[in-house]
Backbone as a ProteinNet text record, in pm:
[ID]
protein_1_A
[PRIMARY]
SQGGDKVTTVHLTDFNATVVKNCEGNIALNGLRNVVKAEQLDFYQQDMAVDGWVDSMGTKHEQVDVILAADVICQPEDAFAAARTIFCALKSGGRGIVVSADSKHRFGVERFEEACQLVNLRVTLSTNVRDIYNCQLLCHDIEKTTGYVEDMSLVMFIIEKP
[TERTIARY]
979.9	1045.4	1126.2	1161.1	1246.2	1372.5	1478.2	1612.4	1711.4	1771.7	1849.6	1762.4	1825.1	1749.7	1676.1	1665.7	1599.8	1456.4	1358.1	1227	1192.8	1155	1110.5	968.9	911.2	777.7	745.5	650.4	603.6	483.2	487.8	370.9	309.8	172.9	100.8	19.8	42.1	-44.1	-122.1	-231.1	-300.4	-375.3	-424.3	-498.2	-648.3	-694.1	-830.4	-853.2	-937.6	-970.3	-1027.6	-1105.3	-1160.9	-1046.7	-954.1	-832	-757.9	-741.1	-662	-749.6	-869.8	-952	-943	-948.2	-928.9	-789.6	-682.8	-544.9	-545.7	-608.9	-619.4	-678.9	-790.6	-863.1	-761.6	-687.1	-598.1	-484.9	-435.9	-327.8	-366.7	-490.5	-556.5	-569.9	-629.4	-641.6	-519.2	-409	-286.1	-193.7	-253.9	-175.8	-52.2	-53.6	58.4	55.5	-37.7	-52.9	74.9	163.1	293.4	393.1	383.7	480.8	431.6	304.8	245.2	141.7	147.4	56	-5.2	-126.2	-197.4	-218.4	-182.4	-219.9	-258.7	-349.7	-388.1	-290.5	-244.3	-144.2	-186.1	-161.4	-187.6	-53.9	-9.1	111.8	120.1	1.4	-6.7	-5.8	-2.4	14.8	162	253.1	380.2	454.7	549.1	627.4	774.3	847.6	973	1078.5	1028.3	1125	1127.6	1046.1	1035.6	1100.9	1189.6	1226.4	1103.2	1076.3	965.2	842.7	733.8	611.1	488	393.5	280.3	154.7	84.5	-38.4	-155.4	-265.3	-380.7	-445.4	-405	-456.9	-363.1	-259.5	-160.6	-48.8	-44	62.9	188.8	293.8	424.1	491.1	559.8	623.3	768.8	854.6	994.9	1023.8	1134.8	1181.2	1213.6	1192.4	1206.4	1323	1364.9	1484.6	1432.8	1322.2	1279.9	1130.3	1111.3	963.3	941.8	830.6	766.8	644.7	630.7	507.6	467.5	333.3	263.9	160	162.7	44.1	-14.6	91	68.1	54.9	78.3	72.9	-25.2	-118.4	-238.5	-246.5	-166.4	-173.3	-33.1	19.2	146.6	185.5	81.5	106.9	136.6	82.8	109.3	247.4	310.8	458.2	548.9	521.2	592.7	559.5	428.7	384.1	439.6	453.6	504	659.6	727.3	869	901.5	818.5	829	802.1	702.2	668.8	794.5	842.5	952.7	1063.3	1095.9	1207.1	1190.1	1073.2	1032.6	1043.7	991.9	971.2	1100	1190.3	1303.9	1422.4	1489.2	1611.2	1719.7	1824.5	1943.3	2007.7	2043.5	2097.4	1993	1865.3	1745.4	1712.9	1636.9	1593.4	1451.8	1399.7	1263.7	1243.7	1144.8	1105	968.7	947.1	813.6	784.4	666.1	616.9	488.9	475.7	367.2	326.5	196.2	175.9	246	268.8	344.5	260.8	331	259.6	139.4	125.5	15.1	-114.6	-97.5	-205.2	-218.8	-108.7	-103.9	-41.7	-116.5	-67.6	22.1	135.4	236.1	357.2	348.3	457.1	581.1	568.4	680.5	756.9	696.2	758.4	825.9	813.7	848.6	1008.2	1080.8	1222.3	1273.5	1210.9	1242.2	1199.8	1084.6	1029	1128.4	1179.8	1272.8	1407.4	1459.9	1573.6	1568.7	1451	1409.6	1428.7	1397.5	1409	1535.2	1627.9	1755.8	1749.3	1658.3	1657.2	1717.6	1798	1861.7	1797.4	1758	1691.1	1798.6	1826.9	1931.7	1887.8	1756.1	1700.8	1563.3	1530.7	1411.5	1391.5	1303.7	1289	1153.9	1137.4	1005.5	1032.6	933.7	955.7	962.1	886.6	891.7	1027.3	1110.9	1243.3	1331.1	1311.5	1388	1366.8	1246.4	1211.1	1176.3	1200.2	1178.9	1035.9	942.8	794.8	770.4	853.1	836.3	739.4	749.7	671.1	526.3	529.2	414.4	306.8	346.4	259.3	136.6	165.3	67.5	-36.6	-152.4	-280.4	-262.8	-183.5	-170.5	-299.5	-374.4	-498.5	-592.5	-581.7	-672.3	-638.8	-528.5	-492.2	-580.5	-620.2	-704.2	-648.5	-719.9	-667	-574.2	-536.5	-454.2	-546.5	-473.6	-531.5	-430.5	-478.5	-394.5	-266.5	-261.3	-130.6	-44.3	-89.4	-11.5	119.7	221.8	358.9	372	458.6	481.2	623.9	639.1	774.3	805.3	940.4	998.1	1104.3	1100.8	1202.7	1268.3	1396.7	1461.5	1529.5	1508.3	1538.2	1640.2	1732.5	1811.1	1818.4	1821.2	1823.5	1969.4	2049.7	2193.6	2194.9
-2122.1	-2187.6	-2095.1	-2145.8	-2057.9	-2141	-2078.8	-2119.9	-2022.1	-2042.8	-1947.4	-1819.6	-1714.1	-1587.7	-1539.2	-1619.2	-1568.7	-1646.9	-1557.3	-1605.9	-1596.8	-1689.8	-1678.4	-1666.3	-1574.7	-1557.1	-1580.9	-1652.2	-1675.3	-1599.4	-1506.1	-1430.4	-1491.2	-1512.3	-1550.6	-1443.8	-1401.7	-1285.7	-1321.6	-1253.2	-1254.7	-1116.1	-1088.3	-966.8	-982.8	-1106.5	-1135.8	-1162.4	-1076.7	-1081.2	-1222.7	-1281.8	-1416.4	-1516.1	-1510.4	-1601.6	-1581.6	-1465.1	-1430.7	-1479.9	-1470.7	-1523.6	-1676.9	-1742.6	-1886.1	-1929.1	-1854.8	-1875.2	-1861.7	-1763	-1747.1	-1866.3	-1917.8	-2031.8	-2150	-2175.9	-2279.5	-2271.3	-2147.7	-2124.8	-2159.9	-2114	-2155.4	-2300.7	-2358	-2509.9	-2598.2	-2540.4	-2608.3	-2558	-2464.1	-2415.5	-2342.8	-2265.3	-2187.5	-2046.2	-1994	-1841.6	-1775.3	-1851.8	-1788.7	-1767.1	-1824	-1826.6	-1789.6	-1803.4	-1782.7	-1658.2	-1561.7	-1453.8	-1448.9	-1411.6	-1388.5	-1247.7	-1187	-1050.3	-1023.3	-920.1	-884.5	-790.7	-817.3	-741.6	-695.2	-567.9	-518	-461.8	-529.3	-492.5	-335.7	-284.8	-154.4	-49.9	-88.2	-0.6	19.8	-38.6	-37.8	84.2	125.1	254.2	205.8	220.1	176.1	266.6	379.7	463.1	408	322.9	267.1	127.9	95.3	-31.4	-107.6	-222.8	-296	-285.4	-353.7	-363.8	-335.3	-291.4	-236.2	-325.9	-382.4	-457.3	-359.2	-418.7	-347.2	-269.8	-287.6	-215	-99.1	-85.9	24.4	-6.4	-130.1	-170.5	-195.1	-137	-159.8	-280.4	-355.5	-487.1	-482	-538.4	-542.6	-629.3	-601.7	-694.2	-830.6	-922.6	-1071.4	-1113.6	-1250.1	-1307.7	-1386	-1440.5	-1522.5	-1485.2	-1485.6	-1467.5	-1577.6	-1645.9	-1748.9	-1697.5	-1701	-1652.4	-1731.8	-1751.3	-1836.2	-1762.8	-1763.6	-1714.1	-1568.6	-1479.7	-1335.1	-1246.6	-1293.1	-1209.2	-1238.8	-1145.7	-1176.4	-1085.9	-979.1	-863.9	-798.7	-729.9	-675.8	-580.6	-497.2	-416.5	-487.3	-610.7	-691.5	-731.9	-753.9	-800.7	-685	-565.2	-449.7	-414.3	-419	-421.3	-526.7	-656.8	-759.4	-737.5	-691.3	-666.1	-557.5	-456.7	-340.5	-401.5	-476.6	-529.4	-619.2	-703.8	-793.2	-707.5	-608.8	-513.1	-452.3	-401.2	-343.1	-443.7	-565.5	-668.5	-751.2	-753.6	-849.3	-779.5	-833.8	-786.5	-798.8	-702.8	-715.3	-853.2	-925.7	-1057.7	-1169.4	-1134.2	-1218.8	-1277.1	-1384.1	-1454.7	-1468.3	-1447.3	-1478.9	-1582.6	-1659.3	-1761.3	-1733	-1717.1	-1685	-1794.3	-1860.2	-1958	-1896.8	-1917.1	-1851.7	-1951.4	-1944.7	-2000.2	-1913.8	-1986	-1912	-1798.3	-1722.6	-1603.2	-1633.2	-1766.8	-1802.3	-1802	-1815.3	-1828.8	-1715.7	-1643	-1537.9	-1416.4	-1328.8	-1204.7	-1128.2	-1092.9	-1012.8	-1079.5	-1215.4	-1290.4	-1274.3	-1261.7	-1230.6	-1097.4	-1017.2	-886.5	-883.5	-1005.1	-1011.2	-990.3	-1054.6	-1039.2	-892.6	-833.6	-690.9	-611.9	-639.8	-557.6	-564.7	-693.3	-710	-627.8	-630.3	-549.5	-413.9	-350.9	-211.4	-169.7	-257.6	-224.1	-289.5	-321.6	-367	-495.2	-582.7	-713.8	-799.4	-903.7	-993.1	-1123.5	-1158.1	-1285.8	-1376.3	-1474.4	-1570	-1697.1	-1719.6	-1824.7	-1787.3	-1828.8	-1816.8	-1946.7	-2030.2	-2158.3	-2218.4	-2324.8	-2387.9	-2503.1	-2504	-2597.8	-2744	-2773.5	-2910.4	-2947.9	-2853.2	-2885.5	-2920.8	-2861.3	-2885.4	-3021.6	-3053.5	-3192.1	-3308.5	-3279	-3383.1	-3446.2	-3348.2	-3383.9	-3473.3	-3516.6	-3618.9	-3566.6	-3434.6	-3378	-3329.9	-3292.2	-3219	-3301.2	-3423.7	-3490.5	-3555.5	-3606	-3685.5	-3585.7	-3587.5	-3520.3	-3356.9	-3308.6	-3167.6	-3099	-3188.9	-3119.3	-3089.3	-3142.2	-3111.6	-2970.1	-2919.6	-2794.5	-2685	-2592.4	-2482.8	-2401.8	-2379	-2293.5	-2362.4	-2489.5	-2559	-2599.4	-2581.7	-2638.2	-2722.2	-2811.3	-2927.6	-2872.8	-2768.1	-2734.2	-2625	-2604.7	-2500.7	-2546.5	-2445.2	-2462.8	-2361.5	-2413.8	-2332.4	-2272.1	-2140.1	-2080.9	-2047.9	-2072.4	-2026.7	-1935.5	-1829.2	-1719.7	-1722.4	-1732.4	-1718.8	-1570.7	-1501.5	-1356.2	-1325.5	-1253.4	-1204.3	-1054.3	-1007.4	-868.5	-836.3	-767.2	-735.1	-648.7
297.6	402.7	492.4	621.6	708.1	722.8	717.7	732.9	789.9	906.4	976.4	1005.6	946.2	975.1	852.3	743.3	626.4	612.1	571.7	552.3	414.5	347.5	205.1	197.1	111.3	78.7	-72	-102.7	-236.8	-252.5	-363.3	-397.7	-521.3	-521.5	-626.8	-678.6	-804.6	-853.1	-967.4	-990	-1111.1	-1126.4	-1251.2	-1267.7	-1221.8	-1245.9	-1202.4	-1059.2	-999.8	-868.4	-816.7	-897	-865.2	-864.5	-944.8	-942.4	-815.6	-776.1	-647.8	-534.6	-527.3	-417.4	-408.6	-531.8	-527.9	-478.8	-514.8	-461.9	-314.7	-265.3	-117.6	-46	-101.4	-53.6	-47.1	-162.8	-161.4	-65.5	-52.7	46.8	182.9	224.8	347.3	364.7	276.3	278.4	301	248	256.9	378.7	452	563.2	529.1	428.6	380.2	409.2	485.4	500.7	546.1	618.3	662.5	555.3	449.8	354.6	208.5	183.4	52.5	61.7	-30.1	-29	-170	-177.6	-314	-331.4	-444.9	-458.9	-601	-622.7	-747.3	-811.7	-945	-994.4	-1136.1	-1160.2	-1294	-1351.9	-1466.8	-1531	-1569.2	-1600.7	-1648.2	-1531	-1409.7	-1293.2	-1239.3	-1308.7	-1246.5	-1301.5	-1207	-1230	-1225.2	-1351.9	-1353.5	-1280.8	-1234.4	-1151.2	-1011.3	-971.3	-840	-825.2	-725.6	-709.8	-644.1	-701.4	-643	-726.4	-675	-754.7	-663.3	-726.5	-650.2	-700.2	-588.7	-618.8	-657.7	-688.5	-741.4	-625.9	-505.3	-388.7	-359.3	-431.1	-416.9	-311.8	-260.5	-164.1	-245.8	-198.1	-256.5	-196.2	-278.1	-249.6	-287.5	-203.2	-237.4	-364.4	-424.2	-541.6	-488.1	-584.5	-564.7	-643.4	-599	-654.8	-783.8	-779	-891.7	-929	-1067.6	-1119.2	-1207.4	-1190.1	-1268.7	-1325	-1462.7	-1521.9	-1627	-1649.5	-1752.7	-1813.1	-1944.3	-2015.3	-1988.2	-1982.1	-1936.2	-2062.5	-2181.4	-2295.4	-2384.9	-2405	-2507.6	-2621.1	-2601	-2710.4	-2704.8	-2812.5	-2803.8	-2689.4	-2653.9	-2534.8	-2410.6	-2393.5	-2279.8	-2275.8	-2387.1	-2392.4	-2319.7	-2353.2	-2304.7	-2155.9	-2114.1	-1983.5	-1893.7	-1948.9	-1867.4	-1847.7	-1945.5	-1935.9	-1835	-1832.9	-1735.1	-1589.2	-1584.4	-1452.9	-1395.7	-1480.7	-1437.9	-1398.3	-1473.8	-1439.7	-1305.9	-1283.8	-1151.1	-1041.1	-1055.2	-943.9	-920.1	-1012.1	-1008.2	-950.1	-853.6	-800.5	-907.3	-898.2	-970.8	-952.5	-1049.1	-1033.6	-1032.9	-1034.1	-1029.6	-1161	-1160.1	-1292.1	-1303.3	-1431.5	-1461.3	-1554.2	-1548.5	-1650.2	-1690	-1821.7	-1872.1	-1981.1	-1954.9	-2056.8	-2113.4	-2252.6	-2328.6	-2436.7	-2467.7	-2608	-2715.1	-2831.5	-2934.3	-2996.1	-3078.3	-3132.3	-3232.3	-3268.4	-3352.3	-3255.6	-3131.8	-3039.8	-2932.6	-2913.4	-2820.6	-2896.4	-2930.6	-2999.9	-2906.9	-2964.5	-2897.7	-2834.3	-2824	-2760.1	-2841.6	-2976.5	-3059.4	-3029.8	-2959.4	-2924.6	-2776.2	-2707.6	-2564.8	-2556.3	-2648.5	-2629.8	-2648.8	-2750.7	-2780.6	-2657.6	-2599.7	-2485.2	-2371.8	-2338.9	-2230.2	-2261.2	-2376.2	-2404	-2396.8	-2417.3	-2403.9	-2272.5	-2164.7	-2015.1	-1956.8	-2037.7	-1984.2	-1907.3	-1962.2	-1918.4	-2021.3	-1977	-2077.6	-2095.7	-2217.4	-2243.5	-2275.6	-2188.2	-2217.3	-2288.9	-2296.2	-2374.3	-2417.2	-2538.3	-2595	-2681.9	-2648.7	-2711.9	-2699.7	-2791.6	-2782.9	-2675.2	-2571.7	-2459.4	-2504.3	-2613.1	-2666.8	-2709.1	-2752	-2795.8	-2680.9	-2556.8	-2442	-2382.5	-2383	-2309.4	-2415	-2544.8	-2639.1	-2633.5	-2589	-2578.9	-2470	-2389.6	-2275.4	-2175	-2141	-2037.5	-2089.4	-2219.2	-2274.1	-2342.7	-2387.4	-2466.6	-2388	-2264.5	-2190.2	-2128	-2174.7	-2127.2	-2131.1	-2213.5	-2217.5	-2281.1	-2356.8	-2410.3	-2308.4	-2180.5	-2076	-2007.4	-2050.6	-2004.1	-2049.6	-1964.5	-2001.9	-2110.1	-2217.5	-2335.1	-2427	-2403.6	-2499.7	-2617.3	-2739.6	-2864.2	-2932.3	-3017	-3069.9	-3132.4	-3207	-3279.4	-3196.6	-3074.5	-2984.5	-2954.5	-2960.3	-2911.3	-2791.6	-2697.5	-2582.9	-2597	-2569.7	-2584.9	-2436.6	-2416.6	-2280.4	-2292.6	-2205.5	-2205.6	-2070.9	-2066.4	-1937.1	-1944.3	-1837.7	-1832.3	-1700.7	-1729.7	-1610.3	-1605.3	-1492.3	-1469.9	-1414.1	-1499.5	-1455.5	-1330.8
[MASK]
++++++++++++++++++++++++++++++++++++++++++++++++++++++++++++++++++++++++++++++++++++++++++++++++++++++++++++++++++++++++++++++++++++++++++++++++++++++++++++++++++

């Protein structure tokens, strides 16, 4: 949105180039090209010595105020790469929210809080999403969600960068 002299940009990222292309198509269909951008992002290409993040084409982007991430950890190394990427991409004072399937279904998610602490990110909340919403938001049709299985729990982390 535009307000006064500030323009807000939303960046949609994914490692998979096909997903990024699909996002670009949806952005165009919804007339959002002025405020929404889709970029391919590889957590393993980020450099913690640099403020900002780099997309898979090598383009450097400025740090952001808010990061929302879902289902980005599939193995223990991903927890550490995701934490480093959040550190690089998030402004000081910014906040990240990461939602993932539990460690029974996504290997490495149990290491994410430790990974955040190693890069000086503060995890202010680590909880089962079902506990927050008393299952009101999750029970209806969640089995239709891609990758969801019957006994899966979702874990949410709220992260702050000092």
